[in-house]
N, C-alpha and C positions, 0 to 999 in steps of 0.2 A: 435038700436044696444045695445047689452048687456054690462053691466059694465065690465065684464071680458074681452071682446074684446077691449073696449075702453082703459082699462088699458094696455093691450098688445100693442096696437098701440102707446100709449104714450111712453112706454118703447122703442119701436122700433124707434120712431122718435127722441128720445133723444140720440141715439147712435152716436158716432163720425162719421163724414163723411169721415175721412181719416184713413187709416190703419197705423200701425207702420212701420218705416224703418227697414230693415233687410238686412243681408248678406246671400247669398245662398251657400251651400256646397253640392256637388253632389258626392255620393259614388256608385261605381259599382265594377265590377270585376277588373277594372284597379287599384283600390286603396283600396282593402281590402275585398270586399264581395266575397263569394264563388260562387255566382250565382246572376243574375240580377232580379230575381222575388222575391220581398219582400211581403210576405203574411200577416204578422201581426207584430206589434211593441208594446212592453210594457216595464215597468220599475219595477225591483224587489225591495224588501224592503231595499236592501243594496246600491241602487243607480245606478246599472248597467242597461243599455238599452239592451233589447233582441229582436232579429229579427228571424222570421222563413222564410226560403227560400226553394227552391226545391233541395238544395244541403247542407242541414244541418241547425243547429241552431247556431245563432251568438250572442256573447256577445260583447257589445261596451262600452268602458270606457271613451269616449270623445276624445281619441287619437288613439286607435288601436282596431282592431277587433280580437276576439278570436273565432275560428270556432270549433264547435263540430259536427263531422259527422262520426266519426269512431265507430258508434254504431253497435252492433252485430245484426243488422236487415237488411232485404232485401229491404228496401225502405227508402230513405232519403228525400222524398218530404213532407215537413211539411206544415201544414196549419195555424190554429189560436191558440191563447192562451186561456186557461180557468183555473179556480181554484181560489185560494185565495192568493193575494199578501201579506197581513199582516201576514198570517200564513206560509209564505215562502213555498208555495205549488202552483207553477205555472205548468200547464200541457199543453202539445201539442202532436199532434199525426201525425203519418205517416203510412198509411195503417192500419194494425191491431195492431200496436205497440204504446205505450204511453211513452213519455219522460217527466221526472220530472225535473223541475228547482228548485234546493234546495241548499242552502249554496254556492251560486255563481258558481255552476257547473251544468252540464246536464248529466243525466244518464237514462238508461232504467228503467221504473217503472213497477214492476211486481205484484203490488197489484191486487188481483182478482176483486176488485170493479171497477178497471179501466184497464181492460185487453186489451183495444184497443180503437180506435176512434169510433168503431161501438158499438151499444148497442141493446140488445135483450129486447123486451117489449111485453109480453103477446101475444094476438092474432094479434097484429099489425105487420106490416112488420118491418124489421130492420131499425132503425132510427139513424141518425147521430147527435151527440151533436153539438151545435152551440152557439157561443157567440159573433159573429161579423157579418158584412154585407156579408153574404154568397151569393154564386152565385147559383141560382136555377138549372143551368145546371148540377149541381152535381148529380141530380136525387134523388129519394127516398124521405123520409120525415125526419124531424128534431125535436129535442127537446131542450128545454131551461130549465135550473135549476134556479129558483128564490127562495127567502126566503119563499114566500107564497106557493110554490109548483112547480110542473113540468108542462110545457106546451109542447104539441105535435103539430107540425105545418105541415100541408100539403098545397098544392097549393090552396085549397078552404076551409080549416077549421083550427080552433085553438081549441085544446082540453086541458082543465085544469084537472089535477089530484091532489086530496088532498094528503097531505103528509102521514097521518096515515091510513085513511080508504080506500085510493086509489080510492075513488069515482071520477067519471069523469063528467065534464060539457063541452059541445061542442058548438062552435059558427061557423056559416057559414060565413066565411070571405075570400075574395081573398087576398092571401099573395104574389102574384106575379103580377108585372105590367111591361110589355115590357122587359121581361127577367131580371128583378131586383126584389129583395125581398122588401116587404113593411112593415116589422115589425122591431122594434128596441127596445132596453131596455135603461132605464135611471133611476137611483136611485132605482133599483130593481123593476121597474114597466115595464110592457109590453105595447107597443104602436103599433098601426097600422095606416099606411097612406092610406087614401082612395082618390085616385087621381080622381075618378069620382065625388065625392061630394066636394072635396077640404077640407076635414076635417081630423083631427088627433084624433083618438080615444084611450082612455086609457082603458085597459082591466084589471080588478081586479077579481081574482078567477073565471075566466071564464065568466065574465060579463062586458059589456061596461059600465063604470062608469063615463066617462067624454068625452067631445068632444071639440076640439080646432080649431080655425081658424089661421093657420100659413101658409100664402101664400108662403113664401120662401121654406118651407119644403114640401108643396104639389105641388110646381111647377114641372111639368113634366121634365124640363130641369135641375133640381137640382140633384146633386149626394150626397147621404147620406152615410157617413162613420161612423159606430158605433162600439163600443167595450164594451162588458159587463164587462170584467175584469178591464178595465180602467175607466169604468163608464163615457164614453164620447160619444158625438154625434157631428159630424162635417158636415157642409153643404157646398158644393162647387157649386157656380153659377157665371157665367160670369167672370171667372178668379179671383174670390174672394172666400175666405174661411172664414166660420163663425163657431162659437161654439154655441151649444144649451144647455141651462141650465134651471133648473126648480126651481123657488123660490116662495114659498107661493101660491101654486096653479096656478102660472103663468109661462109661458115660457119667457126666455130672450135670445135674439140673439145678439152676439157680433162679430163684424168683426175683424178677426185677421190680415189679410194681403191681399194686392193685389198680385195676383200670376203672373201678367204680362204675359210673353210668356211661362210660365211653362206649360208643357203638362199634362193636368188633365184627359185626356181621359182614361188613364190606371192606375189611382190611385186605390189602393186596401185597404189602411189603413192609419190612421193618429194617431199621439200621440202628445199631447201638454204637455211639461214639464214646469210647472209653476215656479219651483225652479230656473231654468236657462233661462226661457223665450225663449224656443226653440220649434219649430214645426217640427216634423218628418213626412215625407210623403213617404209611400211605393208605389212602382209602380210594375206592373206585368212584365214590360220589361226594365225599366230604373233604377232599384236598389232603392236607398233611397236618398231623398233630405232633407236637414236640413236647416230650416229657423231660423237664429239667430237674434232675435229682439234686436234692439239697445237701449242702455240707453243714448247714446249721439246722438246729431243731428248736422250733418255738413251741412252748407249751404253756397252757393256762387251764384253769378250771372250766370244764365244759358246762354249758348251760348256767353260767354265772356272770354276774357283772364285774367280777374280780379279774380285770385284765391289766391294770396298771400296777407295776411292781417297782419297789425302791430297794430298801435294804434287805439283804438275805444273809444267811449263814450256811456254811457246809454242814450237812446233816450226817451223811455217811459217804461212802466212796463214790456214789453216783447220784446224790440228790442234795437239795438245799431245803432250808426251812425259812419261812417268812416271819415277820413280827407277829402275824396272826396265828402262827402255828401250822400253816399249811406246808406240806412236804411235796416237792416236785422233782421229777426226774425228766429225762428226755421223753418218756412215754406219757407224761401228763402228771396230774396230781395223784400221789400215792396214798396220802393220809392227811387228816386234819386234826391237830392237837387242840385247836380252838383256844388260842391265847387271847386274853383280854388286854387290849392296848388301844390307845387313841393316836398312835404315831406309827406310820409306815417307814419313817426316816431313821429310826434307831432300833437296833437290836445288837446284842453282843454276848459273847461268852465270858464268864468269869473264870478264874484259874481252875475251878473244879468242873468246868464244862457245863455249868448251869446257864440257862439262857436268860439274859436280862432284858426286860422290856420296861416301858414306862406307861403309866395310865393315870390320868387325872392328877398329876403332880406327885405321883408315888412311883417308886422304883420296885419292881417285883423280879424275883428270880424263879423261873420254872425249873424244877429240880430234875437233874438227870437221873437220880435214883428212882424217881417215880415215872421214868420214861416221859418226863415233861408233862405229866398230867396234873401235878400239884405245883402251886405257886406259893412263894413266901415273900412277905413284905420286907424289903431291904431298908428303905429309908423314904422319908418324905422330903421333898425339896420345893421351894417356892418357884424355881425356874424350870426351864426345859432342858433336859439332857440333850446335848448335841453330839458328843463323842465321849468315849470312855476307853482308857488303856490301863495297863498295869505292868509293873516289873516285879522283881522278887521281894520288894519291901512294901510297896504301897500302891494305892489306886490314884489315878489322875482322871479328871473330867473337865470338860468345858461346858458351860451353860450359858443360856441367854434368857432375858426376861420373857415372861409369857405374853406380854403386850408388845406389839411392834412400835408403840409410841415411844418406848424407851430404847435408846441405843446402847451399844456396848455389850458387855458380858463379863464372865469370870473364868479364870483358871482355878479349879479347886484341887488342892493337893491334900490327900488324906494321910493320916499318921501310919496306917497299915493297910493291909489288903482287906479292908472292910469299909463300910460307909458310916461307921459309928462316930468317928472323931475326925475333925478337919484340922490339919496342921496349918495350912495357909490358904488364904483366898485372895488371889491376885486379880485386881480389876483390869479389864481390857477396854480400850477406848472405842473399839469397833466390835461389831457382832462377830463372834467366833464361828468358824465353819468346820475346821478340821484340827485334830490333835495328833501329833506324831512324835515319837521318841527316837533319837538317833545321835550317836557320837557325843553322849554326855549332855545333850541339850533336849529341851522340849521345844518342838516347832509348832507354833499355833498359827493356823491360817484364819484370816478374817476377811470381811468384805472390803477392807481397805489395805490389804497387804499382808505381809507375813512377819511374825515376831519370833525371835529366838530368845529363849529363857534358860539361864544356867540352872542346872540341877543343884549346884552348890550354893550359889548366892541368890538365886532367883532374880538376878539382874536381867532386865529386858533390853533387847536390841532390835531395832527395825532393820529388815533386810531390804537392800536396794538393788538396783537404782530405781526400780519401778514402784511408784506409789499409787494408792487408790485402785489396786487391782483386786478383784473379787476371787479369793482363793476357793477352789472347789475341792481339791484333793492334794494330798502329799503322799507320794509313793516312793518306796525304796526298791531299786532294781537289784538283781541278783549280785551285782558287784559292789553294792553299797551306795550307788549314786542316788541322789534325791531328785525326783521329778515333780513338778508342781503344775497342776491344771487349774484353769481359771474360767470364769464366766465372761465370755466376750472379749478376752484379751489374749487368747492363745495359751500355749503351755511352755514351760521353762525348765531349764536345768539349773540346779543350785550348785554353783562352783565358786569357791573362795569367798563365801558369804555374799555372793551377788547372783542375781537371777539373769540367766542368759536366755533370751527369747529364741525359740525354734522357728524355722521356716514353716509357712502354712501350706496347706494343699491349694490346688487351683481354685476350688470353690469356696475357700476360707471357712469350711465347716469346722476346722480344728480351732477356731476362735473360742468355741465353747466345748472343751473336752471334759468328760466326766471323771475319768480315771485312766490309769495306765497299767496294763498287765503284761508281764514278760514271760515268754515261754522258754523252754530249755535250749532253744537255738538262738536266744537273745533277740527275738523279734518282739517289738512292743505292739500291743493291741490297744487301740484307743477308741472307745465308744463316744459318739457325739450326738447332737440332735438331728443329724442327717447322715447316718451311716456309721459303719465300723471301719476304722483305718488300721493298717498294718505297715510297720516300717522296722528295719533293722536298727538296733541301738547304735551300731557303729556309724551309720550314716548321719545320725543326729550329732554324735560326738565330733565327727569331721566338720559338720556345720558349725558347732560351737567353737571349734578351733579356727574357724575362718577358712577352712580348706574347701568348703562348698558353699555356694550361695543358694543352691536349689536342692530340694530333697523330693524324691518321688515316693508317694504313698500309694499303697494298694487299698482300694475301697470295696467293701462288701455292702450290698444293699438288699432289698426285699427279695430279689430274684435268687439270692443265695439261701433263702429259707426264713427270713424274718417276716413277722406279721406287719411290722412297721419299721421305718428307717430311724425312728426317734428313740434313742436310748435314754435312760434316766440317770440322774445324778442328784447331788444335794443331800444325800443320806450319808450316814457314817461309814457304810460299806457299800461300794458301787459295783462290786464284782467279786466272784469267788473262784478259787482254784480247787477242784475236787481231786481225790486220790486216784481216780481212774484216768486222770489227765485232762478231764473236761474243764473248760472255763464256762462260767455262768454269768450272764449280764442281764440286768433288769431293763425292761423297755415299757413303752406306753401300751403295748399290746402283747403281754406274755413275757416269760423268761426265755432267754436264748441260750441253748446249750451247744457247745462245739468243742472238738478236740483240736487245739491249735497245730499240733504236729501232723494231723491228718487232713487239715484244711489246706487245700491247694491255692496257691496264687497262680492264676492262669494268665499268661502273657501271650501276645501274638508270637508266632514262630518266624513269620516273615511278612512282608507286604510287597505290593507290586504296583509299578507305575508303567502302564502299557495301554491305557485307554484315554482318549480325549474326545471331547465334543467340540468341534470347530464350526461355529455358526449352525448348530443343530445337527451336524453330520458327524457320525462317530468314525474315528480313525484309530488304528492301532500302531504302536511304535515300540522300539526296543530301548534305545538310550535317549531318544529325542526326536524331534520332527521339525519341519520347516513349513511356514505359512507365509502368505503375502500380506501386505498392509491393508488390503481390503477387508480383512477379517475384523469383525466387531466384537466377538466374544469367544474366549477359549476356556473350556472347563476341563481340567486335568483330574481324573479320578484316582483316588488312592484306595486300591482294593486291599482290604485286610481281612483274611479269613479268621474270624474270631467269634466265638460263640458263648462268651461270658459277658460280664458287665462291661459295656463299652466305655464306661468312665475310666477304666484302667488301660485303655489304649492311649498311650501318650505319644503323640506324633508332633514333632517340632520341625519347623521350616526355617531354613536359612536362605535368604534371597541374595547371597553373595555379598553381604554387608558385614564382613569381619566375623566376630563371634556372637552376633546378635541372632537369637533364635526366637521364633514366635510359635505359639501353640496352634495346632490345627485340630479341630474337633473331629472325633471319629465319624466316618461316613461323609465328611465334608470333602470339598474339592478345592483345588487351587484355580482361581478364576482370574483371567486377564481380560480387560475391556479396552477395546480400540488400542491394541499395543502398537507403539511406534517401532520403527525398524531397529534392529540390533539383535544381539545374542543375550538370551536370558538363561542364566545358569542357576538352578535351584538344587539345594541339598536338603534331603529329608532324613530324619532319624526316628526310629521307633524303639521304645523301651521293651526289652525282651526278658527281663529277670528282675528279681528283688535286689540283686547286687548292683544294678545300674547299667548292665550291659545293653548296648544298642546296636541295631543294624542301620547302616547308612546306605543311602542310594542317591544317585544324582540324575538329573534330567536337564537337558539343554534344548531350548526352543529358539529357533532362529526365525526372525521376522525379516523377510527379504526387503531390502530398500528399493525405492524407485531408482531408475537409472541415474538420476541426478543426485541421488543420495549415496551412491556407491563410493567406495574408497578410490576406485580407479577414476571415476568421474571427478571426484574431488582432487585427486592427484593431478589428473589431466588439466582440470580447471586451474589448480594451483600452478601447474607448469606453464599453462598458457598465460595466466596472470603474471607469472614471473617473467616469462618471455616478453609479454607486453610491457611490463615495467622496464625490463632490460632494454627492449626496443625503444621505449620512450626515452629512457636514460641515454641510450646511444644517440637517438635522434636529437635529444636535447643537447647532449654533449657535442654532437656534430654541429648542431646549429650554433651552440656557444663557441665551438672551435672555429667554425666558419666566421662567426661574428668577430671572434678574437683575431682570426687571420685577416678578415676585412679591416678590423680595427688596426691590426698591426700594419696591414698594407697602407691603410689611410695614414696611420702614424708615420710608417716608413716613407710613404709618398710625401706626406707633409714635412717629415723630417728631411727627406731628400730635397723637397722644395725649399724648406727652410735653410738646409745646408747649402743648396744651390744659390738660394737668395743671399745667404750669408757670404757664400763664396763669391757670388756676383757682387755683393756689396763690398766684400773685401777687395775683389778684383777691381770693381768700379772705384772703390776708395783709392786703391793703388794707382788705377789709371788716372783718377781725378788728381791724386797727389802728383803723379808724373806729369799729367796735363797741366796741373797748376804750376808745377815746377817749370815745365816747358813754356807755359804761358808767361810765367815770371821771367824766365830767361828771354823768351821772345819779346815780351813787353819791355823787359829791361834793356835788351839789345836795341829794340825799335826806339825806345825812349832815348837811349844813349845816342843812337844814330840820328834820331830826329833832332836831338839837341844841337848837333853841329850845323845842319842847314838853318835851323831857326836862329841859332846864334849868329851864323854868317849873315843871314838876312837882316837880323837886328843890327849887326855891326855896319852892314852895307847901308842900311837905311839911315843909321846914325851918322855914317860918314857923309852921306849925301846931305843930311840935314846940317851937319857941322860945316861942311865945305859947300857952300851954296853954289859955287861954280865949279864945274868939272868939265874937262874937255870931253868931247863927244866920244872919243875912243874909250876913255876911262869909264865914262858913264855906260857905254855899251858893255864894257867888260863887267862892270858891276851889275848891270841889269841882267846880263847873260848869266852871271853866277847866281843872282837872285832867282832867275827863272829856273836854272838847273836845280838849285836847292829847293825851290818851291815844288818842282816835279818830283824830286826825291821824297819830299814831305808828303806829297799827294799819294805817291806809290806806297809809301809806308802806311799811311792812313787807310788807303783802299785795301791793302793786304790784311791789315788788322781787322777791318770790317768783315772782309770775306771769311777770314778765319773764324770770327765770332759767329757768323751766320752758319757756317758749316758745322761748327761745334754744337750749336743749338739743334740743328737738324739731326746730327748724329745721336744726340741724347734722347731724341723722341723715340717712344716705344713702338711707333707705327712702322710696319714693314710692308713692302710690296714686292711681288715677284715680277721680274722683267727680263727681257731678252738682251743679252750683252750686245748682240749685233745691232739692235735698234739704238742703244745708247751711243755706240761708236758712230753709227750713221748720222745721228743728230749732230755730234761734234764735227764730223767730216763736213756736213753741209754748212756748219758755222765758219769753219776755217778754209773751206774751198776757195772763196773769193780772194782771200789774202794770199793763199798758196798760188793761185793762178797768176796773181799780180807779180809774184816772185818766181814765176815759171817752175813751180813745184807741183808735183802730183801727190795727192793723198789717196791711198788705196785701203779699203776696208776688207781685210781678209779674215775677219772673225767668223767662227763657226756659228751659223744661225741656230743651231740646236742647243746652245749653252744658255741656261737661265740662272739668274742670280737673285738672292733676296737680301743682300747687304744694302746698307743705306745708299740709295741711288744718287743723291746729291753729293755725298762725300766722294763716291767713285767718279761722279761726273766732274768734280773739281780737280781730282787727280788727273783724269784723262785730259781735261781742259788745259791744265798747266803744262803737262808734258807735250801736248800737241802745239801749244802756244810756243814753247821753247823750240820745238822741232821746226815749226814753220819760220820762226824768227831767225834761226841760225842756218836755214837751208835755202839756197838760191839755185834755181835750175837743177833741182834735185828730186828725190823720191822719198816719200814717207809712207811706210806700210804698217798697218796695225793688224796683228795676227792673234790667234787664241789657241789654247790647248788646255788639257786637264792633267792633273797629277793626283791620283786617288780621289779625294773629295775636294780638291782645290782647283780653282780656275787660274789659268795662266794667261796674262795679257802682255803681248810683246809689241813695243813701238820702236820701229827702226827708222833712222834717217841717214842720209849721206851728206849732211851739212858739214859745217866746220868742226863739229864735235867738241869735246871737252878735253881740257888739258889733263894730264895725269895727276897733277896736284888737286884739281877739282874732283876728279873721280875718287882719288884717295880720301879727300875731305868728306865727300858725301857718303862714301861707303863706311868710313869710320863713324860719321855722325849717325848713320842708320843703325849701326851695331851698338852704339852707346849714346842713345838719345838723351839719357839722363845726365851724363857728366860732360858731354862734349860742348864746348863753347861755340855759340852760333856766330858766324861771321856774315851777318846780313849785308853789311855795307860793302863787303868785298865781293860776295857771291850773289847777293840779291835775295828776295823773299820767296820766289817761285818754288824752287826745289826744296827749300826749308819747309815750306807749307806742305808740299807733297809728302815729304818724309814724315812730317808730323801726322798727317791724315792716314797714311799707311800704318803708322804705329797705332793710331786709334782703331783701325780696322783689324788689328792683329795680323797684318799681312807682312810681306817681305818685298823688297825691291832690289834688283841686281842691276848694276851698271857695268857696261863694257863698251869698248870702242868698236865701231863697225869698220868693216873692211870695204874699200880702202879708206873711207873717211866717214865721219859721222858717229852717232852714238846709238847704242841699243839699251832700252829700258825694259827690264823683264819684271813684271809685277805678279806676285803669287798671293791669291786671296782665298781663304778657307770658307767658301760659301758657294755651293753649287747645288742646283735641284734638277730633277728630271724634267724633260719637256712635257 
């Protein structure tokens, strides 16, 4: 026998004789598959499992199936996978169409090099590509693509084609046996099974280069399932499934599992996921079956009612013994020593490794020397043993009354390492549950807290700050720290004589932890009433120091291999560490064995945010997407390829609210209902390891606003509003300014009016004062001048009365004087009345516009008879176009007096009245050629006109007429100029500042 064959047989004989325990899950159209014929199974580089069926391609993430079948092709019956997983290029075909699996989705592939599942090759017939255990009934021939070149396979030949030269080498081989193909690939090598010779041949570049004896593979009853893309070969024989691998020129066969009653007749493909230790089996009629291999081993006595376990002791390096004497290992019950006991809650070793149990108030020791077949009575006690420990000097025990009606218990301290003499019996106020010795103290757990008792003085001290907590267990970790578990109150770290409560798991199952076991990597294993938890001690210490508010626990449940999720506690020993490294935990349904160092914590390697359902329509995105406000519901899918316990998928969501994270359940989605416009930024993180590492990803959703909700619209509206406000302010300011201006103008006008009025008043006052002074002077002068004629008349009348007789001459002279004085008195009185009338008319506010020519004409007509009587001609030479609005009466008196004087002193002469203008003044000229005025008169009147206020009036000497004229001209604010006319006469030139247009 060759060395190669001997080595192979040695490897085969060394294989385990038992397969792994597993749980089976069956998928078909009832729970997710689109069709029950699964043709091929593979796993992409992102961790998703893919299936081909006759009704689409299916992606599986460990929890749900995502079916791709709405391709724009006329055939949805897919066959096998081929391509390159590492390059993210997995292909499959249906009819003449190729589907590409890339970036976690499936789409029609239109590359001309892969135009369909059929391939044209030279003079040969059409050939089908193949990369798995194809069925010869498909007809035609096939080809395989390997690194070394292409192989063409027919029923009776294998042809090799070189990659560059396309040179071909053919072998005459039968590739079909009883309707099954006999070729397969492994590690990029082509092999052929020769059932006739019982050999497996390796073909290299068209030549047979090696031959192997592999009976299991060449057995005619074996079913070979192979896949080139998965680089895997499976052998199914006698309801067992094996894997075939090639190592150092030798084949190795490993048995994966006993398939039991599983229907293997219709198996089409297989895929083994080493990461999650799962085997996927595809069937042509039964869908897919998943074998999940266990990391934990649950064992119990078969065909027995003994399923509930509590206290156990390590028996040897790989087994434990129960209080009843039953010995269990991973493979089940090994032996039964048949111990007599009435308590499953207590069992212990004494210093000589005898096993101590209690039965009916008595303590027995099953002797190691008799292989535990003989027992010896140790002592009788009235109470129930709860726990027992010892040191080098003595025994210690805690007991409780047999009746639950009595509370409390005792700490019993024996004199030596026997139960014969008791040194001290310390009463406890609450029922004891656990006894532990550490750091020179006895630590007693009770149903109402924990008590520390000194070994020297036996002084008791209650441990705080928590009171009335039900202590289940006290455990010392490898570094000496004490951990305390409770019933319903969580678990604690004892530090500085105080209990520090640890954070709980998300489901709060750690409220009732039974015990804590530490492995060599300092992970703590904590069984509860609902699963087994694992956490690194350092994470809990950080929480105890306040460095962490949250701790992530890894949870194992039934799918890992337990018969039940409920572990047991309440016994003196709630878990064992075996010499082979196994931990053993009691449960309600069997003992659970596992090696903590070989038990994996499986976390997701990544997660993906790329799918969303928007009002029932699926969309794909990379970093985010945009929707409008009409959308009513958005579901964002969180795709996590994870094939273990989904309770360990820890996904947290931050909605952009600081450091606030909320939990997202595995398989759930982020949903938005009737989102308002704006940008929604979410950050998600997923736990990827026991040390707390996380992967973070962000997604941004933009809900577009209506046009009136846009920033630009708001800015424009704000701008328009601002402009409107500014406009209103400006208008208001302008209105106020205009009002102010109008008010100012009104005030200015009124001020001007007031000023003018004041000025007029001042002027009027001045004029009145002047006029009053003139009047005083005039009246004084008139009064003075009147006094003389009145006095004369009085004297003349008295003279006549006194001298009753006068000669006629004297009487005539007296009467003539009286007549003359009476005339003077009359003239003075008349002048005074006329002056008063004119003054009153001048003060009137009434004004009229008149033509100067008409006024002169009136006066001319008045004086013409007198002038004609004196042979004098009066001529009106005034411009008819001159209009005046000064007081007509005043001017009329002035003209009247001047014409009167001219007519009076002119005989056989000529009087001419002319007019003219100087700027805004009217000029009236009255010329006569009468006797004229003496120079002294002219000098007097000129001086009087210039200085009306101070000049003394000489009325008696010069008469009233011209004095009155000068006074009136002064009132009219006019001027008068006097000069002698040539050759005789006088010229009066009057200038008056009042002229209007015609």
